[in-house]
N, C-alpha and C positions, 0 to 999 in steps of 0.2 A: 330742150332742158339741159341744164348745166347739174352736174352731178358733182357734189364737193364731199370727199371722203376725209375725215378726221382719224388721227391718229389711234383713237378708241375703236375703230371700226364703223362707227356710225355714219350713214350717209344722208343727203338730204337732195331732194329732186326740186330743183328751181325753174319754173316754168319761163321760157324766153317765146319772143314772139313767133319763132320760126324754128325752134328746135325739135329734136327728135329724142327718145328716151334711148340712154345706153344701156342695153341689154347685159344681164348677168355680169353686173359690175364687182358684185361680192366675190365673183368667181375669178375675176381679172386681175385684181389689183392687189398687191402685197401689202397686207394691212398693218404692217410693222412700220410703214413710212408715215410720215407726219400728216400730210394731206396732199389731197389732188383736188383738181377742177377740170372735168371733162366737159367739152360740148361738143356738137355735132353741127355739121353745116358750115361751108368754108365762108359764108356770107357773116356768120357770126364772129369770125376771128376778127375781122376790120373793125368791131364795135368794141373790143376788149382794151381797156386803158388802165394805166396804173395810176400811182400817186401823182398829183399835179397835171392829170390830163395826157402824160406820157406813153406812146403805145407801147404794149411790152413784146418782147421776144415770145415765142411760143414753140412748142412742140407739135408737129403732126404727125399721128400716126396713120397709115393706110395700107390697103391690101396691094400686094402688087399684080400683074395680070396672070401670073399662074398661081395664085391663091394664097402666098405667103406674106408676110406683114416686114415693114420697114418703119422708119419715122424720118423726119427733116428737122432740124433746129431752124426756124426763121427768124430773121431780123423783124425789128420793130416795121420796116417798108416792105414785109413779106418776101423778101429775097431769101432762098435757101443758103444758109451758110455751112451747114453740116449734114450729110446724108448717112444713115446708119449701114450697117450689112443687113442682108436679108435674112428673116428668122422665120423658122417653121411656125412659130406659134405667137399668137399675139402676146401672151404672157411674158416672152422672151423677148420681145420688142420692148415691152414696158419696162423689164428690167434694164435694156439697154439705155434706156432713159435715165433710169436711177444711176446708172453708170457714168453716163456724162454728167449728170450732177456731181456726182462724187469726183470724178477725175479731171473736170472739164476747167478748173480753176488753177490747176498747177502745170509751171511751165514745163517741167519734166515731162509731162505727158504728151507733149506735142512735138511732133517730127516735121519739118519743112523738106519736102520733095521737089523733084523737077519730073514732068512727063517726060514720055519718048519726044515729044515736039518742044521740049525745053521750057514749057510754061509752069511756073511754081504753084503748088498747091500744099495742102496739110493735111496729118493724119492726127487724130485723137487717139491714144491708147490707154488702155486700163493699167493698173498697176503690174498686173501679169503680161504686159507688152502686148496682149491681145487688141488689134485694132477695132475700135468703137464705131467710129465715123471717119468720114474721109470730106474734104471741102470741095468747092468747085475748082474749075482751073482760074488763075488768076494773069493778069497782064504784066505783074511785077513781083518781085520778092517782097517790097515794101507793101503792096496791097494784100499779099498773104498775111503778112504777118498782122497786118490791121485786122484781117478776118479771124486770126487765131486772138487775137485782144477781145474781139467783140465776143468770141464763145466764151473766154475765160471770164468774160465780165458779166455776162447773162445766162450762162449755162444753169444757175439755179432756178428759172422761171419753172413755176409750178402748174403754167396752162398748158393743158394737153388737149388739141383739138383731135377728136377720134373722128376720122373719115371711114371706118371700115364699115359702118352700118349703111355708108351711101354705095360702097362698091359692090 
């Protein structure tokens, strides 16, 4: 099922060929936000396309091995380009996604760093300087900067693939 929630708090369940119902959606979404689109089942992510048939980036929320929550921002090719911190509650992870949407388009919120093994990566920070997410390790600074540009360009995605029901 795909659950679409509008800014007025109404939601619709739209049947898909292999979906599951997202449970307690009214309890997990901050209703002040304009719109959400949730789907479950990783196979459904590959079917989602935007205007002109172009695949969209999407967020993927899931449970960690110890029962906490985290999300990834995935590129159209399904590669993870940003990984969140770990959250105690699903609602906090959803708020983290909202923070990426709000802060991800601003150059000033990105910091390019180098790992102990001298590999470049970046972090995305909220306006309060708290880290929201971290990239993978890149082979070059130019590749890391391309990753930052990808996040900036696509952080506004409304697609959220909820894998917590499968965990």
